[in-house]
N, CA, C and O atoms as a GROMACS GRO file, in nm:
protein
  412
    1UNK      N    1   0.100  -0.134   0.009
    1UNK     CA    2   0.006  -0.025  -0.001
    1UNK      C    3   0.107   0.101  -0.018
    1UNK      O    4   0.220   0.098   0.030
    2UNK      N    5   0.059   0.210  -0.087
    2UNK     CA    6   0.151   0.376  -0.089
    2UNK      C    7   0.036   0.482  -0.049
    2UNK      O    8  -0.082   0.451  -0.063
    3UNK      N    9   0.059   0.561  -0.017
    3UNK     CA   10  -0.016   0.685   0.023
    3UNK      C   11   0.007   0.780  -0.046
    3UNK      O   12   0.125   0.815  -0.048
    4UNK      N   13  -0.090   0.858  -0.129
    4UNK     CA   14  -0.126   0.974  -0.214
    4UNK      C   15  -0.192   1.108  -0.155
    4UNK      O   16  -0.312   1.105  -0.127
    5UNK      N   17  -0.141   1.187  -0.141
    5UNK     CA   18  -0.202   1.305  -0.077
    5UNK      C   19  -0.282   1.380  -0.194
    5UNK      O   20  -0.233   1.412  -0.302
    6UNK      N   21  -0.415   1.401  -0.151
    6UNK     CA   22  -0.448   1.467  -0.280
    6UNK      C   23  -0.603   1.530  -0.214
    6UNK      O   24  -0.692   1.459  -0.166
    7UNK      N   25  -0.607   1.679  -0.227
    7UNK     CA   26  -0.687   1.725  -0.192
    7UNK      C   27  -0.720   1.711   0.004
    7UNK      O   28  -0.835   1.704   0.048
    8UNK      N   29  -0.654   1.711   0.052
    8UNK     CA   30  -0.660   1.695   0.199
    8UNK      C   31  -0.719   1.515   0.225
    8UNK      O   32  -0.754   1.479   0.337
    9UNK      N   33  -0.720   1.471   0.170
    9UNK     CA   34  -0.778   1.316   0.155
    9UNK      C   35  -0.628   1.208   0.127
    9UNK      O   36  -0.526   1.231   0.063
   10UNK      N   37  -0.665   1.109   0.192
   10UNK     CA   38  -0.505   1.025   0.169
   10UNK      C   39  -0.620   0.885   0.120
   10UNK      O   40  -0.722   0.832   0.163
   11UNK      N   41  -0.513   0.868  -0.010
   11UNK     CA   42  -0.568   0.738  -0.082
   11UNK      C   43  -0.489   0.634  -0.052
   11UNK      O   44  -0.370   0.661  -0.065
   12UNK      N   45  -0.522   0.488  -0.004
   12UNK     CA   46  -0.434   0.419   0.005
   12UNK      C   47  -0.434   0.285  -0.085
   12UNK      O   48  -0.516   0.194  -0.087
   13UNK      N   49  -0.324   0.301  -0.153
   13UNK     CA   50  -0.348   0.158  -0.273
   13UNK      C   51  -0.287   0.089  -0.224
   13UNK      O   52  -0.172   0.102  -0.182
   14UNK      N   53  -0.372  -0.020  -0.221
   14UNK     CA   54  -0.325  -0.159  -0.138
   14UNK      C   55  -0.273  -0.254  -0.239
   14UNK      O   56  -0.169  -0.216  -0.292
   15UNK      N   57  -0.328  -0.386  -0.285
   15UNK     CA   58  -0.283  -0.491  -0.368
   15UNK      C   59  -0.383  -0.461  -0.490
   15UNK      O   60  -0.468  -0.372  -0.493
   16UNK      N   61  -0.357  -0.543  -0.577
   16UNK     CA   62  -0.441  -0.606  -0.711
   16UNK      C   63  -0.569  -0.629  -0.636
   16UNK      O   64  -0.673  -0.567  -0.657
   17UNK      N   65  -0.554  -0.716  -0.555
   17UNK     CA   66  -0.676  -0.792  -0.496
   17UNK      C   67  -0.770  -0.725  -0.398
   17UNK      O   68  -0.880  -0.771  -0.369
   18UNK      N   69  -0.709  -0.592  -0.338
   18UNK     CA   70  -0.780  -0.518  -0.249
   18UNK      C   71  -0.833  -0.409  -0.307
   18UNK      O   72  -0.851  -0.413  -0.429
   19UNK      N   73  -0.860  -0.314  -0.248
   19UNK     CA   74  -0.978  -0.155  -0.344
   19UNK      C   75  -0.883  -0.046  -0.252
   19UNK      O   76  -0.792  -0.048  -0.170
   20UNK      N   77  -0.971   0.050  -0.325
   20UNK     CA   78  -0.924   0.194  -0.310
   20UNK      C   79  -0.982   0.225  -0.164
   20UNK      O   80  -1.069   0.154  -0.116
   21UNK      N   81  -0.943   0.308  -0.115
   21UNK     CA   82  -1.029   0.381   0.049
   21UNK      C   83  -0.982   0.513   0.001
   21UNK      O   84  -0.908   0.536  -0.095
   22UNK      N   85  -1.028   0.581   0.067
   22UNK     CA   86  -0.994   0.741   0.084
   22UNK      C   87  -1.059   0.786   0.263
   22UNK      O   88  -1.171   0.786   0.313
   23UNK      N   89  -0.971   0.808   0.295
   23UNK     CA   90  -1.011   0.877   0.445
   23UNK      C   91  -0.970   0.978   0.500
   23UNK      O   92  -0.848   0.972   0.514
   24UNK      N   93  -1.016   1.074   0.541
   24UNK     CA   94  -0.957   1.197   0.601
   24UNK      C   95  -0.825   1.211   0.703
   24UNK      O   96  -0.832   1.160   0.815
   25UNK      N   97  -0.728   1.267   0.668
   25UNK     CA   98  -0.606   1.270   0.785
   25UNK      C   99  -0.667   1.280   0.922
   25UNK      O  100  -0.626   1.224   1.023
   26UNK      N  101  -0.763   1.352   0.911
   26UNK     CA  102  -0.812   1.370   1.093
   26UNK      C  103  -0.909   1.290   1.112
   26UNK      O  104  -1.003   1.340   1.174
   27UNK      N  105  -0.922   1.165   1.074
   27UNK     CA  106  -0.994   1.061   1.100
   27UNK      C  107  -0.916   0.978   1.244
   27UNK      O  108  -0.822   0.910   1.201
   28UNK      N  109  -0.923   0.970   1.340
   28UNK     CA  110  -0.874   0.933   1.430
   28UNK      C  111  -0.950   0.754   1.446
   28UNK      O  112  -0.878   0.669   1.496
   29UNK      N  113  -1.045   0.728   1.416
   29UNK     CA  114  -1.074   0.582   1.391
   29UNK      C  115  -1.001   0.541   1.292
   29UNK      O  116  -1.017   0.419   1.283
   30UNK      N  117  -0.921   0.583   1.206
   30UNK     CA  118  -0.837   0.525   1.117
   30UNK      C  119  -0.729   0.547   1.146
   30UNK      O  120  -0.660   0.482   1.068
   31UNK      N  121  -0.645   0.622   1.238
   31UNK     CA  122  -0.514   0.638   1.316
   31UNK      C  123  -0.444   0.650   1.183
   31UNK      O  124  -0.361   0.562   1.159
   32UNK      N  125  -0.463   0.742   1.096
   32UNK     CA  126  -0.407   0.768   0.988
   32UNK      C  127  -0.439   0.715   0.872
   32UNK      O  128  -0.555   0.706   0.831
   33UNK      N  129  -0.298   0.660   0.787
   33UNK     CA  130  -0.305   0.593   0.686
   33UNK      C  131  -0.291   0.455   0.678
   33UNK      O  132  -0.351   0.381   0.599
   34UNK      N  133  -0.182   0.412   0.790
   34UNK     CA  134  -0.124   0.272   0.846
   34UNK      C  135  -0.206   0.227   0.938
   34UNK      O  136  -0.208   0.244   1.060
   35UNK      N  137  -0.302   0.141   0.837
   35UNK     CA  138  -0.397   0.054   0.930
   35UNK      C  139  -0.483  -0.075   0.871
   35UNK      O  140  -0.561  -0.081   0.776
   36UNK      N  141  -0.445  -0.160   0.949
   36UNK     CA  142  -0.534  -0.296   0.894
   36UNK      C  143  -0.641  -0.313   0.807
   36UNK      O  144  -0.650  -0.381   0.705
   37UNK      N  145  -0.749  -0.215   0.882
   37UNK     CA  146  -0.853  -0.218   0.801
   37UNK      C  147  -0.870  -0.197   0.656
   37UNK      O  148  -0.965  -0.240   0.589
   38UNK      N  149  -0.755  -0.118   0.606
   38UNK     CA  150  -0.761  -0.114   0.466
   38UNK      C  151  -0.740  -0.196   0.398
   38UNK      O  152  -0.765  -0.180   0.278
   39UNK      N  153  -0.681  -0.330   0.449
   39UNK     CA  154  -0.614  -0.460   0.374
   39UNK      C  155  -0.700  -0.532   0.384
   39UNK      O  156  -0.796  -0.493   0.450
   40UNK      N  157  -0.706  -0.648   0.333
   40UNK     CA  158  -0.796  -0.797   0.349
   40UNK      C  159  -0.778  -0.842   0.475
   40UNK      O  160  -0.682  -0.801   0.540
   41UNK      N  161  -0.858  -0.921   0.523
   41UNK     CA  162  -0.885  -0.984   0.658
   41UNK      C  163  -0.732  -1.095   0.650
   41UNK      O  164  -0.668  -1.115   0.754
   42UNK      N  165  -0.694  -1.151   0.533
   42UNK     CA  166  -0.581  -1.237   0.561
   42UNK      C  167  -0.458  -1.157   0.523
   42UNK      O  168  -0.351  -1.212   0.497
   43UNK      N  169  -0.472  -1.048   0.521
   43UNK     CA  170  -0.342  -0.940   0.533
   43UNK      C  171  -0.328  -0.832   0.614
   43UNK      O  172  -0.420  -0.763   0.657
   44UNK      N  173  -0.180  -0.812   0.640
   44UNK     CA  174  -0.176  -0.721   0.757
   44UNK      C  175  -0.100  -0.544   0.684
   44UNK      O  176  -0.029  -0.536   0.584
   45UNK      N  177  -0.121  -0.489   0.726
   45UNK     CA  178  -0.043  -0.337   0.712
   45UNK      C  179   0.075  -0.352   0.764
   45UNK      O  180   0.096  -0.350   0.885
   46UNK      N  181   0.188  -0.373   0.650
   46UNK     CA  182   0.334  -0.406   0.690
   46UNK      C  183   0.415  -0.255   0.625
   46UNK      O  184   0.424  -0.238   0.504
   47UNK      N  185   0.463  -0.165   0.716
   47UNK     CA  186   0.544  -0.076   0.646
   47UNK      C  187   0.448   0.013   0.522
   47UNK      O  188   0.495   0.060   0.418
   48UNK      N  189   0.309   0.019   0.566
   48UNK     CA  190   0.233   0.117   0.471
   48UNK      C  191   0.199   0.015   0.334
   48UNK      O  192   0.173   0.062   0.223
   49UNK      N  193   0.204  -0.135   0.365
   49UNK     CA  194   0.154  -0.217   0.235
   49UNK      C  195   0.089  -0.346   0.320
   49UNK      O  196   0.121  -0.398   0.427
   50UNK      N  197  -0.003  -0.368   0.232
   50UNK     CA  198  -0.106  -0.461   0.264
   50UNK      C  199  -0.035  -0.645   0.198
   50UNK      O  200  -0.024  -0.705   0.090
   51UNK      N  201  -0.005  -0.669   0.347
   51UNK     CA  202   0.079  -0.803   0.274
   51UNK      C  203   0.055  -0.934   0.375
   51UNK      O  204   0.024  -0.937   0.494
   52UNK      N  205   0.078  -1.024   0.296
   52UNK     CA  206   0.061  -1.146   0.396
   52UNK      C  207   0.200  -1.167   0.483
   52UNK      O  208   0.308  -1.195   0.430
   53UNK      N  209   0.179  -1.149   0.635
   53UNK     CA  210   0.249  -1.170   0.725
   53UNK      C  211   0.318  -1.267   0.768
   53UNK      O  212   0.410  -1.263   0.849
   54UNK      N  213   0.248  -1.414   0.679
   54UNK     CA  214   0.331  -1.554   0.749
   54UNK      C  215   0.478  -1.545   0.731
   54UNK      O  216   0.560  -1.541   0.822
   55UNK      N  217   0.508  -1.541   0.570
   55UNK     CA  218   0.639  -1.588   0.528
   55UNK      C  219   0.758  -1.549   0.661
   55UNK      O  220   0.774  -1.443   0.722
   56UNK      N  221   0.832  -1.688   0.673
   56UNK     CA  222   0.923  -1.697   0.794
   56UNK      C  223   0.841  -1.666   0.937
   56UNK      O  224   0.925  -1.663   1.027
   57UNK      N  225   0.774  -1.655   0.963
   57UNK     CA  226   0.686  -1.645   1.094
   57UNK      C  227   0.686  -1.769   1.206
   57UNK      O  228   0.699  -1.771   1.328
   58UNK      N  229   0.664  -1.879   1.094
   58UNK     CA  230   0.655  -1.986   1.191
   58UNK      C  231   0.791  -2.087   1.189
   58UNK      O  232   0.881  -2.082   1.104
   59UNK      N  233   0.784  -2.162   1.282
   59UNK     CA  234   0.889  -2.298   1.289
   59UNK      C  235   0.866  -2.374   1.237
   59UNK      O  236   0.748  -2.380   1.204
   60UNK      N  237   0.946  -2.475   1.194
   60UNK     CA  238   0.960  -2.603   1.091
   60UNK      C  239   0.835  -2.684   1.133
   60UNK      O  240   0.796  -2.679   1.250
   61UNK      N  241   0.778  -2.754   1.047
   61UNK     CA  242   0.676  -2.823   1.057
   61UNK      C  243   0.576  -2.735   1.133
   61UNK      O  244   0.551  -2.780   1.245
   62UNK      N  245   0.508  -2.616   1.099
   62UNK     CA  246   0.395  -2.519   1.172
   62UNK      C  247   0.330  -2.470   1.040
   62UNK      O  248   0.372  -2.460   0.924
   63UNK      N  249   0.260  -2.454   1.075
   63UNK     CA  250   0.157  -2.345   0.962
   63UNK      C  251   0.107  -2.220   1.036
   63UNK      O  252   0.082  -2.223   1.156
   64UNK      N  253   0.093  -2.102   0.955
   64UNK     CA  254   0.090  -1.981   0.991
   64UNK      C  255  -0.063  -1.951   0.940
   64UNK      O  256  -0.085  -1.986   0.824
   65UNK      N  257  -0.190  -1.881   1.025
   65UNK     CA  258  -0.289  -1.859   0.999
   65UNK      C  259  -0.334  -1.695   1.034
   65UNK      O  260  -0.316  -1.661   1.151
   66UNK      N  261  -0.384  -1.607   0.952
   66UNK     CA  262  -0.407  -1.483   0.930
   66UNK      C  263  -0.572  -1.476   0.936
   66UNK      O  264  -0.654  -1.477   0.843
   67UNK      N  265  -0.590  -1.468   1.080
   67UNK     CA  266  -0.764  -1.419   1.092
   67UNK      C  267  -0.785  -1.285   1.139
   67UNK      O  268  -0.761  -1.255   1.256
   68UNK      N  269  -0.833  -1.194   1.046
   68UNK     CA  270  -0.839  -1.076   1.114
   68UNK      C  271  -0.757  -0.993   1.129
   68UNK      O  272  -0.764  -0.905   1.214
   69UNK      N  273  -0.647  -1.010   1.034
   69UNK     CA  274  -0.520  -0.928   1.055
   69UNK      C  275  -0.416  -0.991   1.170
   69UNK      O  276  -0.302  -0.947   1.189
   70UNK      N  277  -0.467  -1.087   1.232
   70UNK     CA  278  -0.403  -1.157   1.346
   70UNK      C  279  -0.325  -1.284   1.325
   70UNK      O  280  -0.389  -1.389   1.322
   71UNK      N  281  -0.203  -1.287   1.311
   71UNK     CA  282  -0.116  -1.412   1.280
   71UNK      C  283  -0.112  -1.501   1.418
   71UNK      O  284  -0.126  -1.465   1.535
   72UNK      N  285  -0.094  -1.601   1.372
   72UNK     CA  286  -0.112  -1.728   1.446
   72UNK      C  287  -0.028  -1.858   1.404
   72UNK      O  288  -0.037  -1.888   1.284
   73UNK      N  289   0.046  -1.932   1.479
   73UNK     CA  290   0.103  -2.036   1.401
   73UNK      C  291   0.072  -2.141   1.538
   73UNK      O  292   0.062  -2.133   1.660
   74UNK      N  293   0.066  -2.241   1.431
   74UNK     CA  294   0.019  -2.406   1.513
   74UNK      C  295   0.097  -2.492   1.422
   74UNK      O  296   0.131  -2.475   1.305
   75UNK      N  297   0.124  -2.625   1.538
   75UNK     CA  298   0.184  -2.748   1.458
   75UNK      C  299   0.095  -2.786   1.368
   75UNK      O  300  -0.011  -2.727   1.349
   76UNK      N  301   0.132  -2.881   1.310
   76UNK     CA  302   0.093  -2.964   1.190
   76UNK      C  303  -0.004  -3.081   1.284
   76UNK      O  304   0.034  -3.107   1.398
   77UNK      N  305  -0.115  -3.141   1.235
   77UNK     CA  306  -0.177  -3.236   1.280
   77UNK      C  307  -0.085  -3.319   1.336
   77UNK      O  308   0.021  -3.316   1.274
   78UNK      N  309  -0.086  -3.415   1.459
   78UNK     CA  310  -0.020  -3.507   1.482
   78UNK      C  311   0.130  -3.447   1.541
   78UNK      O  312   0.216  -3.523   1.585
   79UNK      N  313   0.141  -3.335   1.536
   79UNK     CA  314   0.270  -3.282   1.577
   79UNK      C  315   0.287  -3.192   1.738
   79UNK      O  316   0.178  -3.156   1.783
   80UNK      N  317   0.395  -3.160   1.814
   80UNK     CA  318   0.323  -3.102   1.892
   80UNK      C  319   0.500  -2.992   1.907
   80UNK      O  320   0.598  -3.010   1.836
   81UNK      N  321   0.491  -2.925   1.980
   81UNK     CA  322   0.598  -2.827   2.006
   81UNK      C  323   0.588  -2.668   2.058
   81UNK      O  324   0.498  -2.632   2.134
   82UNK      N  325   0.692  -2.579   2.009
   82UNK     CA  326   0.658  -2.465   2.026
   82UNK      C  327   0.631  -2.430   1.877
   82UNK      O  328   0.727  -2.452   1.804
   83UNK      N  329   0.510  -2.376   1.813
   83UNK     CA  330   0.504  -2.370   1.662
   83UNK      C  331   0.586  -2.232   1.615
   83UNK      O  332   0.556  -2.190   1.504
   84UNK      N  333   0.680  -2.165   1.686
   84UNK     CA  334   0.716  -2.073   1.622
   84UNK      C  335   0.861  -2.094   1.650
   84UNK      O  336   0.931  -1.993   1.652
   85UNK      N  337   0.923  -2.219   1.675
   85UNK     CA  338   1.066  -2.252   1.684
   85UNK      C  339   1.026  -2.398   1.564
   85UNK      O  340   1.040  -2.399   1.442
   86UNK      N  341   0.979  -2.497   1.648
   86UNK     CA  342   0.994  -2.606   1.587
   86UNK      C  343   0.902  -2.722   1.675
   86UNK      O  344   0.901  -2.747   1.796
   87UNK      N  345   0.812  -2.788   1.542
   87UNK     CA  346   0.739  -2.877   1.597
   87UNK      C  347   0.761  -3.028   1.579
   87UNK      O  348   0.828  -3.054   1.478
   88UNK      N  349   0.729  -3.111   1.636
   88UNK     CA  350   0.801  -3.255   1.631
   88UNK      C  351   0.691  -3.333   1.636
   88UNK      O  352   0.594  -3.294   1.701
   89UNK      N  353   0.686  -3.473   1.558
   89UNK     CA  354   0.603  -3.544   1.548
   89UNK      C  355   0.519  -3.633   1.709
   89UNK      O  356   0.578  -3.666   1.811
   90UNK      N  357   0.417  -3.644   1.687
   90UNK     CA  358   0.381  -3.678   1.822
   90UNK      C  359   0.474  -3.842   1.835
   90UNK      O  360   0.484  -3.894   1.724
   91UNK      N  361   0.537  -3.922   1.943
   91UNK     CA  362   0.600  -4.016   1.937
   91UNK      C  363   0.514  -4.144   2.006
   91UNK      O  364   0.411  -4.097   2.055
   92UNK      N  365   0.520  -4.246   2.019
   92UNK     CA  366   0.475  -4.358   2.038
   92UNK      C  367   0.316  -4.359   2.045
   92UNK      O  368   0.252  -4.337   1.943
   93UNK      N  369   0.257  -4.384   2.163
   93UNK     CA  370   0.091  -4.420   2.216
   93UNK      C  371   0.037  -4.320   2.098
   93UNK      O  372  -0.013  -4.342   1.988
   94UNK      N  373   0.077  -4.177   2.183
   94UNK     CA  374   0.017  -4.071   2.128
   94UNK      C  375   0.017  -4.061   1.990
   94UNK      O  376  -0.091  -4.030   1.940
   95UNK      N  377   0.140  -4.084   1.892
   95UNK     CA  378   0.142  -4.081   1.762
   95UNK      C  379   0.024  -4.181   1.672
   95UNK      O  380  -0.034  -4.155   1.567
   96UNK      N  381   0.017  -4.299   1.757
   96UNK     CA  382  -0.080  -4.430   1.703
   96UNK      C  383  -0.209  -4.379   1.707
   96UNK      O  384  -0.281  -4.406   1.611
   97UNK      N  385  -0.258  -4.308   1.804
   97UNK     CA  386  -0.400  -4.268   1.877
   97UNK      C  387  -0.406  -4.138   1.749
   97UNK      O  388  -0.506  -4.134   1.677
   98UNK      N  389  -0.324  -4.063   1.735
   98UNK     CA  390  -0.371  -3.942   1.614
   98UNK      C  391  -0.369  -4.031   1.479
   98UNK      O  392  -0.463  -4.010   1.402
   99UNK      N  393  -0.270  -4.132   1.440
   99UNK     CA  394  -0.292  -4.162   1.351
   99UNK      C  395  -0.411  -4.224   1.309
   99UNK      O  396  -0.468  -4.186   1.207
  100UNK      N  397  -0.461  -4.334   1.392
  100UNK     CA  398  -0.570  -4.410   1.310
  100UNK      C  399  -0.667  -4.314   1.400
  100UNK      O  400  -0.765  -4.310   1.326
  101UNK      N  401  -0.700  -4.238   1.508
  101UNK     CA  402  -0.840  -4.189   1.571
  101UNK      C  403  -0.830  -4.035   1.542
  101UNK      O  404  -0.924  -3.971   1.589
  102UNK      N  405  -0.755  -3.979   1.489
  102UNK     CA  406  -0.742  -3.849   1.483
  102UNK      C  407  -0.738  -3.767   1.581
  102UNK      O  408  -0.778  -3.652   1.569
  103UNK      N  409  -0.676  -3.825   1.718
  103UNK     CA  410  -0.682  -3.763   1.878
  103UNK      C  411  -0.602  -3.678   1.859
  103UNK      O  412  -0.570  -3.602   1.951
   0.00000   0.00000   0.00000
């Protein structure tokens, strides 16, 4: 997203799949032009651009989800650990239960 000032309005150009929006520079609700609400729910405003915040966020064998501009990492099914560092497969009975019963 980049900002273009024109006639005391701020136009935020997001991405091809997003939309144009115009807000007043004095509108406190939006906090200026750098706001997640100008992006898709699956994106976050980073450095004045609407972007997917997930690349590089999660650890090994983990997946990132973005819901309403908030990122969360979680381990793959049948894995455990710290999803921001590394997830490892369940071992022993726990692995068997997960594989066959989805527990």
